[in-house]
All heavy atoms as a GROMACS GRO file, in nm:
protein
  434
    1MET      N    1 -11.523   1.922 -19.118
    1MET     CA    2 -11.653   1.923 -19.053
    1MET      C    3 -11.756   1.872 -19.158
    1MET      O    4 -11.762   1.917 -19.268
    1MET     CB    5 -11.687   2.065 -19.013
    1MET     CG    6 -11.814   2.074 -18.941
    1MET     SD    7 -11.835   2.243 -18.873
    1MET     CE    8 -12.007   2.266 -18.905
    2CYS      N    9 -11.836   1.786 -19.114
    2CYS     CA   10 -11.945   1.723 -19.195
    2CYS      C   11 -12.073   1.796 -19.172
    2CYS      O   12 -12.110   1.819 -19.060
    2CYS     CB   13 -11.955   1.572 -19.161
    2CYS     SG   14 -12.074   1.495 -19.260
    3THR      N   15 -12.139   1.833 -19.279
    3THR     CA   16 -12.266   1.896 -19.263
    3THR      C   17 -12.378   1.802 -19.316
    3THR      O   18 -12.348   1.704 -19.383
    3THR     CB   19 -12.281   2.030 -19.344
    3THR    OG1   20 -12.262   1.994 -19.480
    3THR    CG2   21 -12.169   2.124 -19.297
    4PHE      N   22 -12.502   1.835 -19.280
    4PHE     CA   23 -12.608   1.745 -19.327
    4PHE      C   24 -12.628   1.757 -19.480
    4PHE      O   25 -12.669   1.662 -19.540
    4PHE     CB   26 -12.742   1.789 -19.257
    4PHE     CG   27 -12.735   1.766 -19.111
    4PHE    CD1   28 -12.752   1.870 -19.027
    4PHE    CD2   29 -12.709   1.638 -19.058
    4PHE    CE1   30 -12.748   1.853 -18.886
    4PHE    CE2   31 -12.705   1.621 -18.922
    4PHE     CZ   32 -12.725   1.722 -18.837
    5ARG      N   33 -12.591   1.868 -19.536
    5ARG     CA   34 -12.606   1.883 -19.683
    5ARG      C   35 -12.507   1.793 -19.757
    5ARG      O   36 -12.542   1.747 -19.869
    5ARG     CB   37 -12.593   2.027 -19.720
    5ARG     CG   38 -12.699   2.118 -19.675
    5ARG     CD   39 -12.680   2.256 -19.729
    5ARG     NE   40 -12.764   2.352 -19.665
    5ARG     CZ   41 -12.887   2.380 -19.713
    5ARG    NH1   42 -12.933   2.323 -19.819
    5ARG    NH2   43 -12.958   2.472 -19.648
    6THR      N   44 -12.385   1.777 -19.704
    6THR     CA   45 -12.287   1.701 -19.775
    6THR      C   46 -12.264   1.562 -19.719
    6THR      O   47 -12.190   1.484 -19.773
    6THR     CB   48 -12.153   1.771 -19.765
    6THR    OG1   49 -12.115   1.786 -19.630
    6THR    CG2   50 -12.154   1.910 -19.833
    7SER      N   51 -12.339   1.528 -19.620
    7SER     CA   52 -12.323   1.398 -19.556
    7SER      C   53 -12.373   1.285 -19.648
    7SER      O   54 -12.473   1.297 -19.716
    7SER     CB   55 -12.400   1.389 -19.425
    7SER     OG   56 -12.393   1.261 -19.366
    8THR      N   57 -12.298   1.174 -19.646
    8THR     CA   58 -12.348   1.059 -19.721
    8THR      C   59 -12.430   0.974 -19.632
    8THR      O   60 -12.430   0.984 -19.509
    8THR     CB   61 -12.225   0.983 -19.777
    8THR    OG1   62 -12.148   0.936 -19.662
    8THR    CG2   63 -12.144   1.060 -19.869
    9GLY      N   64 -12.508   0.886 -19.689
    9GLY     CA   65 -12.588   0.794 -19.606
    9GLY      C   66 -12.720   0.852 -19.569
    9GLY      O   67 -12.788   0.803 -19.482
   10LYS      N   68 -12.768   0.963 -19.636
   10LYS     CA   69 -12.895   1.015 -19.604
   10LYS      C   70 -13.009   0.931 -19.656
   10LYS      O   71 -13.117   0.932 -19.606
   10LYS     CB   72 -12.913   1.159 -19.660
   10LYS     CG   73 -12.826   1.260 -19.595
   10LYS     CD   74 -12.852   1.397 -19.647
   10LYS     CE   75 -12.774   1.423 -19.771
   10LYS     NZ   76 -12.780   1.560 -19.814
   11LYS      N   77 -12.982   0.853 -19.765
   11LYS     CA   78 -13.090   0.775 -19.826
   11LYS      C   79 -13.095   0.639 -19.755
   11LYS      O   80 -13.023   0.554 -19.783
   11LYS     CB   81 -13.060   0.758 -19.974
   11LYS     CG   82 -13.064   0.889 -20.048
   11LYS     CD   83 -13.028   0.874 -20.190
   11LYS     CE   84 -13.025   1.008 -20.254
   11LYS     NZ   85 -12.986   1.010 -20.394
   12THR      N   86 -13.190   0.629 -19.660
   12THR     CA   87 -13.202   0.509 -19.587
   12THR      C   88 -13.338   0.436 -19.607
   12THR      O   89 -13.351   0.320 -19.580
   12THR     CB   90 -13.182   0.532 -19.436
   12THR    OG1   91 -13.282   0.628 -19.394
   12THR    CG2   92 -13.044   0.583 -19.407
   13GLY      N   93 -13.434   0.517 -19.651
   13GLY     CA   94 -13.569   0.460 -19.670
   13GLY      C   95 -13.586   0.408 -19.806
   13GLY      O   96 -13.514   0.436 -19.905
   14LYS      N   97 -13.689   0.328 -19.822
   14LYS     CA   98 -13.718   0.260 -19.948
   14LYS      C   99 -13.738   0.362 -20.067
   14LYS      O  100 -13.692   0.341 -20.175
   14LYS     CB  101 -13.843   0.178 -19.933
   14LYS     CG  102 -13.882   0.096 -20.054
   14LYS     CD  103 -13.998   0.004 -20.025
   14LYS     CE  104 -14.034  -0.077 -20.145
   14LYS     NZ  105 -14.147  -0.170 -20.110
   15TYR      N  106 -13.806   0.471 -20.038
   15TYR     CA  107 -13.840   0.568 -20.144
   15TYR      C  108 -13.756   0.697 -20.135
   15TYR      O  109 -13.791   0.799 -20.200
   15TYR     CB  110 -13.987   0.605 -20.138
   15TYR     CG  111 -14.075   0.482 -20.154
   15TYR    CD1  112 -14.141   0.418 -20.051
   15TYR    CD2  113 -14.087   0.428 -20.286
   15TYR    CE1  114 -14.220   0.310 -20.072
   15TYR    CE2  115 -14.164   0.316 -20.307
   15TYR     CZ  116 -14.235   0.259 -20.202
   15TYR     OH  117 -14.313   0.147 -20.224
   16ASP      N  118 -13.649   0.696 -20.059
   16ASP     CA  119 -13.565   0.817 -20.042
   16ASP      C  120 -13.500   0.861 -20.174
   16ASP      O  121 -13.466   0.975 -20.188
   16ASP     CB  122 -13.460   0.798 -19.935
   16ASP     CG  123 -13.518   0.803 -19.792
   16ASP    OD1  124 -13.634   0.836 -19.783
   16ASP    OD2  125 -13.441   0.780 -19.702
   17VAL      N  126 -13.478   0.764 -20.263
   17VAL     CA  127 -13.417   0.799 -20.394
   17VAL      C  128 -13.502   0.901 -20.473
   17VAL      O  129 -13.446   0.975 -20.559
   17VAL     CB  130 -13.387   0.678 -20.478
   17VAL    CG1  131 -13.279   0.587 -20.409
   17VAL    CG2  132 -13.513   0.599 -20.503
   18TYR      N  133 -13.627   0.910 -20.439
   18TYR     CA  134 -13.720   0.998 -20.514
   18TYR      C  135 -13.734   1.136 -20.447
   18TYR      O  136 -13.794   1.224 -20.506
   18TYR     CB  137 -13.860   0.934 -20.526
   18TYR     CG  138 -13.859   0.798 -20.594
   18TYR    CD1  139 -13.876   0.685 -20.522
   18TYR    CD2  140 -13.830   0.792 -20.730
   18TYR    CE1  141 -13.875   0.560 -20.589
   18TYR    CE2  142 -13.821   0.668 -20.794
   18TYR     CZ  143 -13.849   0.555 -20.722
   18TYR     OH  144 -13.842   0.434 -20.784
   19LEU      N  145 -13.679   1.153 -20.330
   19LEU     CA  146 -13.691   1.279 -20.254
   19LEU      C  147 -13.581   1.378 -20.296
   19LEU      O  148 -13.468   1.338 -20.316
   19LEU     CB  149 -13.684   1.255 -20.106
   19LEU     CG  150 -13.798   1.174 -20.048
   19LEU    CD1  151 -13.771   1.146 -19.896
   19LEU    CD2  152 -13.930   1.243 -20.064
   20PRO      N  153 -13.612   1.513 -20.296
   20PRO     CA  154 -13.510   1.613 -20.319
   20PRO      C  155 -13.409   1.614 -20.205
   20PRO      O  156 -13.444   1.575 -20.093
   20PRO     CB  157 -13.587   1.741 -20.338
   20PRO     CG  158 -13.720   1.716 -20.273
   20PRO     CD  159 -13.746   1.570 -20.280
   21ASP      N  160 -13.294   1.660 -20.234
   21ASP     CA  161 -13.186   1.664 -20.131
   21ASP      C  162 -13.220   1.743 -20.008
   21ASP      O  163 -13.184   1.703 -19.897
   21ASP     CB  164 -13.055   1.715 -20.194
   21ASP     CG  165 -12.937   1.688 -20.104
   21ASP    OD1  166 -12.914   1.568 -20.072
   21ASP    OD2  167 -12.864   1.783 -20.065
   22ASN      N  168 -13.294   1.854 -20.024
   22ASN     CA  169 -13.329   1.938 -19.904
   22ASN      C  170 -13.414   1.856 -19.806
   22ASN      O  171 -13.399   1.867 -19.685
   22ASN     CB  172 -13.392   2.063 -19.943
   22ASN     CG  173 -13.522   2.051 -20.021
   22ASN    OD1  174 -13.548   1.951 -20.082
   22ASN    ND2  175 -13.607   2.150 -19.999
   23LEU      N  176 -13.509   1.779 -19.856
   23LEU     CA  177 -13.594   1.692 -19.767
   23LEU      C  178 -13.512   1.582 -19.705
   23LEU      O  179 -13.534   1.547 -19.590
   23LEU     CB  180 -13.712   1.638 -19.842
   23LEU     CG  181 -13.822   1.735 -19.879
   23LEU    CD1  182 -13.931   1.663 -19.955
   23LEU    CD2  183 -13.876   1.802 -19.754
   24LEU      N  184 -13.418   1.522 -19.778
   24LEU     CA  185 -13.335   1.419 -19.726
   24LEU      C  186 -13.248   1.475 -19.610
   24LEU      O  187 -13.231   1.413 -19.510
   24LEU     CB  188 -13.245   1.356 -19.834
   24LEU     CG  189 -13.311   1.269 -19.934
   24LEU    CD1  190 -13.221   1.231 -20.045
   24LEU    CD2  191 -13.369   1.147 -19.868
   25SER      N  192 -13.198   1.598 -19.632
   25SER     CA  193 -13.116   1.658 -19.534
   25SER      C  194 -13.195   1.692 -19.401
   25SER      O  195 -13.148   1.669 -19.292
   25SER     CB  196 -13.054   1.791 -19.585
   25SER     OG  197 -12.968   1.771 -19.683
   26MET      N  198 -13.321   1.737 -19.422
   26MET     CA  199 -13.405   1.765 -19.304
   26MET      C  200 -13.436   1.636 -19.226
   26MET      O  201 -13.433   1.629 -19.104
   26MET     CB  202 -13.533   1.828 -19.347
   26MET     CG  203 -13.512   1.970 -19.393
   26MET     SD  204 -13.660   2.052 -19.467
   26MET     CE  205 -13.784   2.022 -19.348
   27GLY      N  206 -13.463   1.528 -19.299
   27GLY     CA  207 -13.493   1.399 -19.230
   27GLY      C  208 -13.371   1.344 -19.163
   27GLY      O  209 -13.384   1.293 -19.051
   28TYR      N  210 -13.258   1.357 -19.225
   28TYR     CA  211 -13.134   1.309 -19.170
   28TYR      C  212 -13.097   1.385 -19.042
   28TYR      O  213 -13.063   1.325 -18.938
   28TYR     CB  214 -13.019   1.322 -19.271
   28TYR     CG  215 -12.886   1.270 -19.223
   28TYR    CD1  216 -12.860   1.135 -19.217
   28TYR    CD2  217 -12.789   1.356 -19.182
   28TYR    CE1  218 -12.734   1.088 -19.175
   28TYR    CE2  219 -12.667   1.313 -19.141
   28TYR     CZ  220 -12.637   1.184 -19.139
   28TYR     OH  221 -12.517   1.130 -19.094
   29ALA      N  222 -13.112   1.515 -19.049
   29ALA     CA  223 -13.083   1.602 -18.929
   29ALA      C  224 -13.185   1.570 -18.817
   29ALA      O  225 -13.147   1.567 -18.701
   29ALA     CB  226 -13.096   1.748 -18.970
   30ASN      N  227 -13.310   1.544 -18.851
   30ASN     CA  228 -13.409   1.517 -18.749
   30ASN      C  229 -13.375   1.389 -18.679
   30ASN      O  230 -13.401   1.377 -18.556
   30ASN     CB  231 -13.547   1.505 -18.818
   30ASN     CG  232 -13.658   1.494 -18.717
   30ASN    OD1  233 -13.654   1.556 -18.612
   30ASN    ND2  234 -13.762   1.419 -18.751
   31GLN      N  235 -13.319   1.291 -18.745
   31GLN     CA  236 -13.283   1.160 -18.681
   31GLN      C  237 -13.149   1.171 -18.610
   31GLN      O  238 -13.128   1.102 -18.514
   31GLN     CB  239 -13.281   1.051 -18.784
   31GLN     CG  240 -13.414   1.019 -18.845
   31GLN     CD  241 -13.408   0.915 -18.955
   31GLN    OE1  242 -13.298   0.871 -18.996
   31GLN    NE2  243 -13.517   0.873 -19.005
   32ALA      N  244 -13.058   1.252 -18.663
   32ALA     CA  245 -12.923   1.256 -18.609
   32ALA      C  246 -12.902   1.345 -18.492
   32ALA      O  247 -12.811   1.328 -18.414
   32ALA     CB  248 -12.825   1.294 -18.719
   33VAL      N  249 -12.986   1.448 -18.478
   33VAL     CA  250 -12.969   1.554 -18.372
   33VAL      C  251 -13.089   1.549 -18.276
   33VAL      O  252 -13.205   1.549 -18.319
   33VAL     CB  253 -12.953   1.690 -18.437
   33VAL    CG1  254 -12.942   1.796 -18.331
   33VAL    CG2  255 -12.835   1.697 -18.529
   34ASP      N  256 -13.055   1.550 -18.150
   34ASP     CA  257 -13.161   1.558 -18.046
   34ASP      C  258 -13.188   1.703 -18.023
   34ASP      O  259 -13.118   1.768 -17.943
   34ASP     CB  260 -13.119   1.486 -17.925
   34ASP     CG  261 -13.221   1.484 -17.809
   34ASP    OD1  262 -13.329   1.546 -17.826
   34ASP    OD2  263 -13.198   1.418 -17.710
   35THR      N  264 -13.284   1.760 -18.093
   35THR     CA  265 -13.308   1.907 -18.087
   35THR      C  266 -13.357   1.950 -17.948
   35THR      O  267 -13.324   2.057 -17.904
   35THR     CB  268 -13.409   1.947 -18.192
   35THR    OG1  269 -13.526   1.871 -18.181
   35THR    CG2  270 -13.349   1.930 -18.334
   36THR      N  271 -13.431   1.867 -17.878
   36THR     CA  272 -13.480   1.905 -17.745
   36THR      C  273 -13.366   1.916 -17.648
   36THR      O  274 -13.357   2.016 -17.575
   36THR     CB  275 -13.581   1.804 -17.696
   36THR    OG1  276 -13.691   1.793 -17.791
   36THR    CG2  277 -13.637   1.842 -17.561
   37ALA      N  278 -13.280   1.818 -17.650
   37ALA     CA  279 -13.163   1.823 -17.559
   37ALA      C  280 -13.069   1.934 -17.594
   37ALA      O  281 -13.013   2.003 -17.510
   37ALA     CB  282 -13.088   1.688 -17.566
   38THR      N  283 -13.052   1.960 -17.722
   38THR     CA  284 -12.965   2.074 -17.768
   38THR      C  285 -13.024   2.204 -17.726
   38THR      O  286 -12.949   2.290 -17.678
   38THR     CB  287 -12.950   2.071 -17.928
   38THR    OG1  288 -12.900   1.944 -17.960
   38THR    CG2  289 -12.857   2.180 -17.974
   39HIS      N  290 -13.150   2.223 -17.737
   39HIS     CA  291 -13.222   2.344 -17.693
   39HIS      C  292 -13.198   2.363 -17.543
   39HIS      O  293 -13.164   2.480 -17.498
   39HIS     CB  294 -13.368   2.337 -17.729
   39HIS     CG  295 -13.436   2.465 -17.699
   39HIS    ND1  296 -13.517   2.481 -17.590
   39HIS    CD2  297 -13.443   2.584 -17.765
   39HIS    CE1  298 -13.564   2.597 -17.586
   39HIS    NE2  299 -13.522   2.668 -17.691
   40GLN      N  300 -13.215   2.262 -17.465
   40GLN     CA  301 -13.195   2.276 -17.319
   40GLN      C  302 -13.052   2.305 -17.287
   40GLN      O  303 -13.026   2.388 -17.201
   40GLN     CB  304 -13.241   2.144 -17.254
   40GLN     CG  305 -13.388   2.122 -17.258
   40GLN     CD  306 -13.428   1.985 -17.205
   40GLN    OE1  307 -13.346   1.894 -17.182
   40GLN    NE2  308 -13.559   1.956 -17.193
   41TRP      N  309 -12.960   2.243 -17.353
   41TRP     CA  310 -12.817   2.271 -17.332
   41TRP      C  311 -12.779   2.413 -17.364
   41TRP      O  312 -12.707   2.478 -17.288
   41TRP     CB  313 -12.735   2.173 -17.418
   41TRP     CG  314 -12.587   2.190 -17.400
   41TRP    CD1  315 -12.508   2.158 -17.295
   41TRP    CD2  316 -12.500   2.247 -17.503
   41TRP    NE1  317 -12.379   2.187 -17.326
   41TRP    CE2  318 -12.368   2.238 -17.454
   41TRP    CE3  319 -12.520   2.292 -17.630
   41TRP    CZ2  320 -12.262   2.288 -17.526
   41TRP    CZ3  321 -12.412   2.339 -17.699
   41TRP    CH2  322 -12.280   2.337 -17.648
   42LEU      N  323 -12.834   2.465 -17.472
   42LEU     CA  324 -12.806   2.603 -17.511
   42LEU      C  325 -12.866   2.701 -17.412
   42LEU      O  326 -12.805   2.801 -17.381
   42LEU     CB  327 -12.857   2.632 -17.649
   42LEU     CG  328 -12.780   2.572 -17.766
   42LEU    CD1  329 -12.855   2.588 -17.898
   42LEU    CD2  330 -12.639   2.631 -17.773
   43GLN      N  331 -12.982   2.668 -17.358
   43GLN     CA  332 -13.045   2.753 -17.258
   43GLN      C  333 -12.955   2.768 -17.133
   43GLN      O  334 -12.955   2.865 -17.066
   43GLN     CB  335 -13.182   2.707 -17.222
   43GLN     CG  336 -13.286   2.744 -17.326
   43GLN     CD  337 -13.426   2.697 -17.285
   43GLN    OE1  338 -13.442   2.586 -17.228
   43GLN    NE2  339 -13.526   2.780 -17.316
   44GLN      N  340 -12.888   2.655 -17.098
   44GLN     CA  341 -12.794   2.660 -16.982
   44GLN      C  342 -12.674   2.744 -17.008
   44GLN      O  343 -12.620   2.807 -16.921
   44GLN     CB  344 -12.752   2.515 -16.948
   44GLN     CG  345 -12.868   2.433 -16.893
   44GLN     CD  346 -12.824   2.288 -16.873
   44GLN    OE1  347 -12.714   2.253 -16.903
   44GLN    NE2  348 -12.920   2.208 -16.830
   45LEU      N  349 -12.633   2.752 -17.136
   45LEU     CA  350 -12.513   2.830 -17.169
   45LEU      C  351 -12.539   2.981 -17.181
   45LEU      O  352 -12.457   3.060 -17.152
   45LEU     CB  353 -12.449   2.781 -17.305
   45LEU     CG  354 -12.390   2.640 -17.304
   45LEU    CD1  355 -12.342   2.609 -17.442
   45LEU    CD2  356 -12.274   2.631 -17.205
   46ILE      N  357 -12.658   3.011 -17.225
   46ILE     CA  358 -12.688   3.149 -17.255
   46ILE      C  359 -12.762   3.210 -17.129
   46ILE      O  360 -12.862   3.155 -17.086
   46ILE     CB  361 -12.780   3.161 -17.376
   46ILE    CG1  362 -12.709   3.108 -17.500
   46ILE    CG2  363 -12.824   3.306 -17.401
   46ILE    CD1  364 -12.795   3.091 -17.623
   47PRO      N  365 -12.709   3.319 -17.083
   47PRO     CA  366 -12.773   3.383 -16.962
   47PRO      C  367 -12.918   3.429 -16.998
   47PRO      O  368 -12.940   3.481 -17.106
   47PRO     CB  369 -12.689   3.501 -16.925
   47PRO     CG  370 -12.581   3.515 -17.029
   47PRO     CD  371 -12.595   3.395 -17.122
   48THR      N  372 -13.011   3.407 -16.905
   48THR     CA  373 -13.151   3.441 -16.935
   48THR      C  374 -13.176   3.591 -16.899
   48THR      O  375 -13.265   3.651 -16.950
   48THR     CB  376 -13.243   3.358 -16.852
   48THR    OG1  377 -13.208   3.364 -16.714
   48THR    CG2  378 -13.237   3.214 -16.902
   49GLN      N  379 -13.098   3.648 -16.808
   49GLN     CA  380 -13.111   3.789 -16.771
   49GLN      C  381 -13.012   3.871 -16.845
   49GLN      O  382 -12.894   3.840 -16.851
   49GLN     CB  383 -13.088   3.808 -16.620
   49GLN     CG  384 -13.184   3.730 -16.532
   49GLN     CD  385 -13.328   3.781 -16.550
   49GLN    OE1  386 -13.353   3.902 -16.566
   49GLN    NE2  387 -13.425   3.689 -16.548
   50PRO      N  388 -13.056   3.976 -16.910
   50PRO     CA  389 -12.954   4.066 -16.984
   50PRO      C  390 -12.869   4.132 -16.881
   50PRO      O  391 -12.906   4.170 -16.771
   50PRO     CB  392 -13.048   4.167 -17.055
   50PRO     CG  393 -13.177   4.165 -16.983
   50PRO     CD  394 -13.193   4.030 -16.917
   51GLU      N  395 -12.740   4.144 -16.921
   51GLU     CA  396 -12.642   4.211 -16.839
   51GLU      C  397 -12.664   4.359 -16.844
   51GLU      O  398 -12.686   4.416 -16.946
   51GLU     CB  399 -12.499   4.178 -16.881
   51GLU     CG  400 -12.465   4.030 -16.865
   51GLU     CD  401 -12.321   4.000 -16.904
   51GLU    OE1  402 -12.240   4.094 -16.901
   51GLU    OE2  403 -12.296   3.883 -16.934
   52THR      N  404 -12.655   4.423 -16.726
   52THR     CA  405 -12.668   4.570 -16.723
   52THR      C  406 -12.533   4.633 -16.708
   52THR      O  407 -12.437   4.575 -16.644
   52THR     CB  408 -12.757   4.613 -16.602
   52THR    OG1  409 -12.698   4.558 -16.486
   52THR    CG2  410 -12.900   4.563 -16.621
   53ASP      N  411 -12.511   4.745 -16.771
   53ASP     CA  412 -12.382   4.811 -16.769
   53ASP      C  413 -12.374   4.891 -16.640
   53ASP      O  414 -12.456   4.977 -16.611
   53ASP     CB  415 -12.373   4.907 -16.886
   53ASP     CG  416 -12.238   4.965 -16.907
   53ASP    OD1  417 -12.141   4.918 -16.834
   53ASP    OD2  418 -12.214   5.050 -16.995
   54GLN      N  419 -12.278   4.862 -16.557
   54GLN     CA  420 -12.261   4.922 -16.422
   54GLN      C  421 -12.158   5.035 -16.424
   54GLN      O  422 -12.071   5.043 -16.338
   54GLN     CB  423 -12.218   4.811 -16.322
   54GLN     CG  424 -12.316   4.699 -16.303
   54GLN     CD  425 -12.437   4.742 -16.220
   54GLN    OE1  426 -12.429   4.832 -16.143
   54GLN    NE2  427 -12.550   4.675 -16.249
   55THR      N  428 -12.168   5.127 -16.520
   55THR     CA  429 -12.066   5.234 -16.523
   55THR      C  430 -12.124   5.362 -16.465
   55THR      O  431 -12.232   5.387 -16.443
   55THR     CB  432 -12.025   5.263 -16.668
   55THR    OG1  433 -12.140   5.293 -16.749
   55THR    CG2  434 -11.950   5.144 -16.722
   0.00000   0.00000   0.00000
């Protein structure tokens, strides 16, 4: 499994060589992951109403 912290190819911009790794990881993740679509997908998977115990 590849993570953003260990992924190669994060340095794509002209001045990326001067940035710390945590900022490069954040920028890479921001470009690589569609957070809005992921959030909507997770909302569909997780029930919105809490389950009640019927005992």
